[in-house]
C-alpha positions in Angstrom: 40.8 72.1 -132.7 40.2 68.4 -132.5 40.2 65.7 -135.1 41.6 62.2 -135.4 42.6 59.8 -132.7 46.4 59.6 -132.3 48.2 56.3 -132.8 45.3 54.4 -134.3 44.9 56.0 -137.7 46.7 53.4 -139.9 45.5 50.3 -138.1 46.9 46.8 -138.4 44.2 44.4 -137.5 44.6 42.6 -134.1 42.3 40.0 -132.7 40.5 41.3 -129.6 40.9 39.4 -126.4 37.6 38.4 -124.7 38.0 37.1 -121.1 34.3 36.2 -120.6 30.8 36.5 -121.9 30.2 39.8 -120.1 33.3 41.4 -121.5 32.6 44.4 -123.8 33.1 43.6 -127.5 36.0 45.7 -128.9 35.7 47.2 -132.4 38.2 46.2 -135.0 40.0 49.5 -134.4 40.6 48.5 -130.8 38.6 51.4 -129.3 35.1 52.4 -128.3 34.0 53.5 -131.8 30.5 54.8 -131.0 31.9 57.0 -128.2 34.8 58.1 -130.4 32.4 59.1 -133.2 30.0 60.9 -130.8 32.9 62.9 -129.3 34.2 63.8 -132.8 30.8 65.0 -134.0 30.2 67.2 -130.9 33.6 68.8 -131.0 33.6 69.2 -134.8 30.1 70.7 -134.7 31.2 73.3 -132.1 34.1 74.3 -134.3 32.0 74.5 -137.4 29.3 76.6 -135.7 32.0 79.1 -134.5 33.5 79.4 -138.0 30.2 79.9 -139.7 29.0 82.5 -137.2 31.7 84.6 -135.6 34.9 83.1 -136.9 37.2 84.7 -134.3 35.5 82.5 -131.7 37.8 79.8 -133.1 40.7 81.6 -131.4 39.0 81.0 -128.0 38.4 77.4 -128.9 42.1 77.0 -129.6 42.9 78.7 -126.3 40.8 76.4 -124.3 42.2 73.3 -126.1 45.7 74.6 -125.5 45.1 75.0 -121.8 43.7 71.5 -121.4 46.4 69.9 -123.6 49.2 71.6 -121.8 47.9 70.5 -118.4 47.5 66.9 -119.7 51.0 66.8 -121.1 52.6 68.2 -118.0 50.7 65.7 -115.9 51.7 62.8 -118.1 55.4 63.8 -117.9 55.1 63.9 -114.1 53.2 60.6 -113.8 55.4 58.8 -116.3 58.9 60.0 -115.3 58.6 62.4 -112.4 59.4 65.4 -114.7 58.3 68.7 -113.3 57.2 71.1 -116.0 56.9 74.7 -115.0 53.1 74.3 -115.4 51.8 77.8 -114.5 54.2 79.8 -116.7 53.5 77.3 -119.5 49.7 77.7 -119.1 49.7 81.5 -118.8 52.3 82.0 -121.5 50.5 79.6 -123.8 47.3 81.7 -123.5 49.3 84.8 -124.3 50.7 83.1 -127.4 47.3 82.1 -128.7 45.6 85.4 -128.0 48.4 87.6 -129.3 48.3 85.7 -132.5 45.0 87.4 -133.3 46.1 91.1 -133.4 49.8 90.7 -133.8 50.2 87.3 -135.6 53.8 86.1 -135.9 55.3 88.9 -133.9 52.9 88.4 -131.1 53.4 84.7 -131.0 57.2 84.9 -131.1 57.4 87.6 -128.4 55.1 85.6 -126.1 57.0 82.4 -126.8 60.3 84.0 -125.8 59.0 85.5 -122.6 57.3 82.2 -121.7 60.6 80.3 -122.0 62.3 82.9 -119.8 59.5 82.6 -117.3 59.8 78.8 -117.3 63.5 78.9 -116.7 63.1 81.3 -113.8 60.2 79.4 -112.3 62.1 76.1 -112.2 64.9 77.8 -110.2 62.6 77.5 -107.2 63.2 73.7 -107.3 67.0 73.9 -106.9 69.8 72.3 -108.8 68.7 68.7 -109.0 67.1 67.8 -112.3 67.0 71.4 -113.4 68.1 70.8 -116.9 65.7 67.9 -117.4 62.7 69.8 -116.1 63.6 73.1 -117.9 64.0 71.2 -121.2 60.7 69.5 -120.7 59.1 72.9 -120.0 60.5 74.3 -123.2 59.3 71.3 -125.2 55.8 71.5 -123.7 55.5 75.2 -124.6 56.8 74.6 -128.1 54.8 71.5 -128.8 51.4 72.6 -127.6 50.8 76.4 -127.5 53.4 77.4 -130.1 52.2 74.9 -132.7 48.5 75.6 -131.9 49.0 79.3 -132.4 49.5 78.6 -136.1 46.0 77.2 -136.1 44.7 80.4 -134.5 46.5 82.5 -137.1 44.7 80.7 -139.9 41.4 82.3 -138.9 42.8 85.9 -138.8 42.6 86.8 -142.6 39.3 87.7 -144.2 39.1 84.2 -145.7 40.1 82.7 -142.4 37.0 80.5 -142.2 38.0 78.8 -145.5 41.6 78.4 -144.4 40.6 76.7 -141.1 38.1 74.5 -142.9 40.8 73.4 -145.4 43.1 72.5 -142.5 40.4 70.6 -140.5 39.0 68.8 -143.5 42.5 67.6 -144.6 43.3 66.2 -141.1 39.9 64.5 -140.9 40.3 63.1 -144.4 43.7 61.8 -143.6 42.4 60.2 -140.4 39.4 58.7 -142.0 41.2 57.4 -145.1 43.9 55.8 -143.0 41.4 54.3 -140.6 39.3 52.6 -143.3 42.2 51.4 -145.4 44.1 50.2 -142.3 41.1 48.2 -140.9 40.3 46.7 -144.3 43.7 46.1 -145.7 46.3 46.7 -143.0 49.0 44.0 -143.0 52.4 45.6 -143.0 53.3 47.6 -139.9 54.9 51.0 -140.6 56.7 51.4 -137.3 56.2 48.3 -135.2 58.4 49.3 -132.3 56.6 52.7 -132.0 53.0 52.1 -133.1 52.2 48.5 -133.9 48.7 49.3 -135.2 50.0 51.8 -137.9 50.3 50.2 -141.3 51.6 51.1 -144.7 48.2 50.3 -146.2 46.6 52.7 -143.9 49.2 55.4 -144.7 48.4 54.9 -148.4 44.7 55.3 -147.6 45.5 58.6 -145.8 47.5 59.8 -148.7 44.8 59.1 -151.3 42.1 60.8 -149.1 44.3 63.7 -148.2 45.4 64.4 -151.8 41.8 64.3 -153.1 40.6 66.5 -150.2 43.4 68.9 -150.6 42.9 69.4 -154.4 39.2 70.0 -153.9 39.3 72.3 -150.8 42.2 74.5 -151.9 40.7 75.0 -155.4 37.1 75.4 -154.5 37.3 77.2 -151.2 40.4 79.3 -151.6 40.7 79.6 -155.4 44.1 78.0 -155.5 45.5 75.7 -158.2 44.7 72.0 -158.1 48.4 71.1 -158.0 48.8 73.3 -154.9 46.0 71.4 -153.2 47.7 68.1 -154.1 50.9 69.2 -152.5 49.0 70.6 -149.5 47.2 67.3 -149.0 50.3 65.3 -149.2 52.1 67.6 -146.8 49.3 67.4 -144.2 49.2 63.6 -144.4 52.9 63.5 -143.7 52.7 65.9 -140.8 49.6 64.2 -139.3 51.3 60.9 -139.4 54.5 62.4 -137.9 52.3 63.8 -135.1 50.8 60.4 -134.4 54.2 58.8 -134.3 55.8 61.4 -132.1 53.0 61.2 -129.5 53.2 57.3 -129.6 56.9 57.6 -128.9 56.3 60.0 -126.0 53.7 57.7 -124.4 55.8 54.6 -124.8 58.8 56.4 -123.3 56.6 57.5 -120.3 55.0 54.1 -120.0 51.4 55.4 -120.3 48.5 54.5 -122.5 46.8 57.9 -122.8 47.6 61.5 -122.0 44.4 61.9 -120.1 40.8 60.7 -119.6 38.7 63.7 -120.6 37.2 62.3 -123.7 35.3 58.9 -123.8 36.7 56.6 -126.4 39.8 58.8 -127.0 41.7 59.4 -123.7 42.7 63.0 -123.2 42.3 66.0 -125.4 46.1 65.8 -126.1 45.4 62.3 -127.6 43.2 64.1 -130.2 45.5 66.9 -131.0 48.7 64.9 -131.9 48.1 65.1 -135.6 46.7 68.6 -135.5 49.6 70.4 -133.9 52.3 69.9 -136.5 49.7 70.0 -139.3 48.7 73.5 -138.1 52.2 74.8 -138.7 52.5 73.4 -142.2 48.9 74.5 -143.1 49.6 78.1 -142.2 52.9 78.1 -144.0 51.7 76.5 -147.2 48.4 78.3 -147.4 50.2 81.6 -146.9 52.5 80.7 -149.8 49.9 79.3 -152.1 47.1 81.8 -151.4 48.5 85.0 -149.8 46.2 86.6 -147.3 
């Protein structure tokens, strides 16, 4: 469950600063592009292999990604602002949400989510009164933002045509990321949200929109038998949610005063830095595909 690099999709070109002859040469995207591509290929290949062999292995991939991303987000909140997330209830409850989405779908996810919230509130009581509301609220946010949203990606694979549904979701996010990246690097001049993400441009967003709409029309029609207009709407919706996910994580990182959520992936930061556009897009993908192409 990994695609796209948060915060750099719709790029406004910036001149790299070179301090000496031995300094590494930055790409126009401002990141280690070869490493980023290599990581994306490896992770994408693992997901594709699972989907084309035993598709329910994808649930396990989501579960692993959720555990890592939850740990990273909780760590970032602690490093940046001293916020103490109820980490173990969030981790254990997050796994319950993902795995219960397989046999019980929405009912399992909702039940696990409610119990996890209760466990987080109870766990934080151990820390006393000071900052209880702050920490409890951050715990609820963490559980909702990572495992709850990711559970919708896991539910995509449950129906008989689950492989096609997940592929539609992944292809759309990748298309949005790639279209925005190329258009932003080549044409990006007008910042979309300069105070939040200075590198994100309106030109890049237009590139994401064009690529997403085309990919949506093709994938929904050819892979799921839906109507072309449904694919167009699906593509536009995923571009919107992917962009929103990028902006939300940029705001979180700026608020915390950190550059990346983690250091796990070369050229990308942490796994959470790769999942920002995927998490809200998973929710919208599940809802729209269920509406357009009932399981």
